[in-house]
C-alpha positions in Angstrom: -23.4 13.4 -37.1 -21.0 13.0 -34.5 -18.1 10.0 -34.7 -19.2 7.3 -32.4 -16.7 7.0 -29.4 -15.3 3.2 -28.7 -17.8 1.4 -26.8 -17.0 -0.8 -24.1 -19.6 -3.2 -22.3 -18.8 -4.0 -18.8 -20.2 -6.9 -16.7 -20.2 -5.5 -12.9 -22.3 -5.4 -9.7 -23.4 -2.0 -8.4 -21.6 -0.3 -5.6 -23.6 2.3 -3.6 -20.4 4.4 -2.9 -19.5 4.7 -6.8 -15.9 3.9 -5.3 -15.9 0.3 -7.1 -18.0 -1.6 -9.2 -20.0 -0.7 -12.3 -20.3 2.9 -11.2 -16.6 2.9 -11.1 -16.1 1.3 -14.6 -18.6 3.9 -16.2 -16.7 6.6 -14.7 -13.2 5.3 -15.6 -14.1 4.6 -19.3 -16.1 7.6 -19.6 -13.2 9.8 -18.6 -10.7 8.0 -21.1 -13.4 9.0 -24.2 -15.3 5.6 -24.2 -19.2 5.0 -24.5 -19.6 2.8 -21.4 -22.4 0.0 -21.8 -23.3 -2.2 -18.8 -24.5 -5.3 -17.7 -25.4 -5.7 -13.7 -24.7 -8.9 -12.4 -25.5 -8.0 -8.7 -26.9 -5.6 -6.1 -24.2 -5.0 -3.3 -24.5 -3.6 0.3 -21.3 -1.7 0.9 -19.7 1.9 1.8 -16.5 3.0 1.6 -15.5 1.0 4.5 -16.3 -2.3 3.3 -18.9 -4.8 1.6 -21.8 -6.1 3.9 -23.5 -8.6 1.3 -24.1 -9.3 -2.2 -27.2 -10.6 -3.8 -26.4 -12.1 -7.7 -28.7 -11.4 -10.1 -30.3 -14.6 -12.2 -28.1 -16.0 -14.8 -31.2 -15.1 -17.1 -31.5 -11.6 -16.4 -27.3 -11.2 -17.3 -28.0 -13.1 -20.5 -31.1 -10.9 -21.3 -29.0 -7.5 -20.4 -26.2 -8.6 -22.5 -28.0 -10.2 -25.5 -30.3 -7.0 -25.9 -27.5 -4.4 -26.2 -25.2 -6.6 -28.0 -27.9 -6.9 -30.6 -28.3 -3.0 -31.1 -24.8 -2.0 -30.3 -21.2 -2.9 -31.9 -18.8 -3.2 -29.0 -15.0 -2.8 -28.9 -14.2 -4.5 -25.9 -15.5 -6.3 -22.9 -14.6 -5.5 -19.0 -15.3 -8.1 -16.5 -15.6 -7.4 -12.8 -17.6 -9.0 -9.9 -19.7 -11.9 -11.4 -21.6 -12.9 -8.5 -22.2 -16.7 -8.9 -21.2 -19.8 -11.0 -24.3 -19.3 -13.0 -23.4 -15.9 -13.9 -20.0 -17.2 -15.0 -21.1 -19.6 -17.0 -23.5 -17.3 -18.9 -21.1 -14.8 -19.5 -18.8 -17.3 -20.7 -21.0 -18.1 -23.2 -21.8 -14.6 -24.2 -18.3 -13.8 -24.7 -17.9 -16.9 -26.6 -20.0 -15.8 -29.6 -17.8 -12.5 -30.1 -14.2 -14.0 -30.2 -12.7 -11.1 -32.2 -13.7 -8.6 -29.4 -10.9 -8.3 -26.3 -11.9 -9.6 -23.1 -10.4 -8.0 -20.0 -11.1 -9.6 -16.8 -10.6 -8.1 -13.2 -11.3 -11.4 -11.3 -12.5 -9.9 -8.0 -11.8 -12.4 -5.0 -12.4 -10.1 -2.2 -13.2 -6.4 -1.3 -10.3 -4.1 -0.1 -11.2 -4.7 3.7 -11.1 -8.6 2.9 -14.6 -9.4 2.7 -15.0 -12.6 0.6 -16.7 -11.9 -3.1 -15.9 -15.3 -4.5 -15.9 -19.0 -3.5 -13.9 -22.0 -4.8 -16.7 -23.1 -7.2 -16.5 -19.4 -8.7 -12.7 -19.2 -9.1 -12.8 -22.8 -10.5 -15.5 -21.7 -13.0 -13.5 -18.2 -14.2 -10.2 -20.4 -14.5 -12.1 -22.9 -16.6 -14.8 -21.0 -18.7 -13.2 -17.5 -19.0 -9.7 -17.2 -18.8 -9.1 -19.3 -21.7 -10.9 -16.7 -23.8 -9.5 -13.7 -22.1 -7.2 -11.3 -23.8 -6.0 -9.8 -20.3 -6.5 -10.7 -16.6 -5.5 -8.5 -14.0 -5.3 -10.2 -10.4 -3.4 -8.5 -7.5 -0.9 -10.7 -6.0 -3.0 -12.3 -3.7 -5.3 -13.2 -6.4 -2.9 -14.3 -8.4 -1.8 -17.0 -6.1 -5.3 -18.1 -5.1 -6.2 -18.6 -8.9 -3.1 -20.1 -10.0 -3.3 -22.9 -7.4 -7.5 -22.8 -7.1 -7.2 -26.7 -7.3 -4.1 -27.2 -5.0 -4.7 -24.8 -1.9 -1.5 -25.6 0.0 0.8 -24.4 -2.9 -0.6 -20.9 -2.5 1.8 -20.0 0.5 5.0 -21.1 -1.3 4.7 -19.8 -4.9 6.5 -16.9 -6.7 4.4 -14.5 -8.7 6.1 -15.6 -11.4 5.1 -18.9 -11.3 1.9 -17.9 -10.6 1.9 -16.2 -13.9 2.9 -19.0 -16.1 0.3 -21.0 -14.7 -2.4 -18.3 -15.3 -0.7 -18.2 -19.0 -1.2 -21.7 -19.4 -5.0 -21.5 -18.4 -5.4 -19.7 -21.9 -5.0 -15.9 -21.1 -3.5 -14.1 -23.8 -2.0 -11.7 -21.1 -1.6 -11.6 -17.5 -0.8 -8.4 -15.2 -0.2 -8.9 -11.5 -0.4 -5.8 -9.5 1.6 -5.6 -6.4 -0.2 -3.0 -4.1 0.0 -5.7 -1.5 3.3 -6.7 -1.6 5.9 -5.6 1.0 7.9 -3.6 -1.5 8.7 0.4 -1.5 7.5 0.9 -4.4 4.1 -0.8 -6.2 5.6 -3.0 -8.8 3.0 -4.2 -11.6 4.1 -6.9 -13.7 2.9 -7.9 -17.1 3.6 -11.4 -18.6 2.6 -13.0 -22.2 4.3 -14.6 -24.8 7.2 -13.5 -26.7 8.6 -15.5 -29.6 6.4 -18.2 -28.6 8.0 -18.1 -25.2 5.8 -17.2 -22.1 7.6 -14.8 -19.6 7.7 -11.4 -18.0 7.1 -8.7 -20.8 7.7 -5.7 -18.2 7.8 -4.7 -14.7 6.5 -1.3 -13.9 7.5 0.6 -10.7 5.3 3.4 -9.3 5.3 5.3 -6.2 3.3 3.9 -3.4 1.1 6.6 -2.4 -0.4 6.7 1.3 -3.6 6.0 2.3 -6.1 2.8 1.3 -7.9 3.2 -1.8 -11.6 2.1 -2.8 -11.8 0.6 -6.4 -8.5 1.3 -7.8 -8.4 -2.2 -9.1 -11.5 -1.5 -11.1 -10.3 1.7 -12.5 -7.0 0.2 -14.0 -8.8 -2.7 -15.4 -11.2 -0.4 -17.0 -8.2 2.4 -17.9 -6.8 -0.6 -19.7 -9.9 -1.6 -21.3 -10.6 1.9 -22.8 -7.1 2.3 -24.1 -7.4 -1.1 -25.9 -10.8 0.1 -27.6 -8.9 3.2 -28.8 -6.6 0.9 -30.5 -3.5 0.9 -28.3 -1.3 -2.2 -28.3 -1.5 -4.2 -24.9 1.9 -2.6 -23.8 0.5 0.9 -24.7 -2.7 0.4 -23.1 -1.2 -1.0 -20.0 1.5 2.1 -19.5 -1.2 4.6 -20.3 -3.9 2.8 -18.2 -1.4 2.8 -15.0 -0.5 6.6 -15.3 -4.3 7.3 -15.6 -4.9 5.3 -12.4 -1.7 6.6 -10.6 -3.3 9.9 -11.1 -6.7 9.3 -9.8 -5.1 8.1 -6.7 -2.8 11.0 -6.4 -6.0 13.1 -6.6 -7.8 10.8 -4.5 -10.8 12.1 -1.7 -12.5 10.9 1.2 -16.1 11.6 1.2 -17.0 8.8 4.0 -15.4 7.3 7.0 -13.7 4.4 5.0 -11.1 4.3 2.2 -10.0 7.0 -0.3 -12.1 7.4 -3.4 -9.8 7.5 -6.6 -11.1 10.5 -8.8 -11.1 9.5 -12.1 -12.3 13.0 -13.4 -9.1 14.5 -11.9 -8.3 16.1 -15.0 -11.5 18.1 -14.9 -10.5 19.8 -11.5 -6.8 19.5 -11.4 -6.2 23.1 -11.4 -8.7 23.7 -8.5 -7.2 20.9 -6.4 -3.7 22.4 -6.9 -4.8 26.0 -5.9 -6.4 24.5 -2.9 -3.4 22.8 -1.8 -1.3 26.2 -2.8 -3.7 28.3 -0.3 -3.5 25.6 2.5 0.8 25.6 2.2 0.4 29.7 2.5 
């Protein structure tokens, strides 16, 4: 019998373009050698340009999907993406609470890359109060970090630093917070990992990455899934965060544009890397 790879259960909505959502999670997890399991939280109407609508699944369906697979398969890590409704947040919080030793990685999706709103204030409050206290890591981008850190004090969002936001998010209970800097006006993309060291919360490390041209659909899903996969393989948090960023940067480097909207990260860039390089060389000559 072959050795079973690490299993990761992702809770996410569908994306017909496969740029983001559960399809992106599955591809990233599989590419890094994990066996992906999935619970569908909703169905979206979207393409590579943006999200037109979201239909959340009933919370009972979420519960039944998750309980069925968890009674059958031992899970190495949980990854949460778009959850769809307050009721879904609540039921998922109950599910993961039954598995306190399983790492919980949360990508708190509030809007699409185009800016389509995907999470209302009630959902944000529910995530902060029910899920973040159980989280091993949350991975908001800088816009999400400001909104979530001050979800009950809206005016403060405009005036807060990312360091202050990270401290507030850590205080909500997550063991680590990683704020991604794609939306910041900086030459490089700076991603910052925060956590508690020697009982003192603060910055653990800044990671600087070359800012690639273009706009990408599903980069956040890819990064969070990659971190989850690395943790499932037994890496430490700092090791997982570094390796996942390297993987994600490569997926963006080899991204392609199948439609009229954003570029799609190539989660299997390694499988066709030589073909891409050969084609680029031909074009140059």
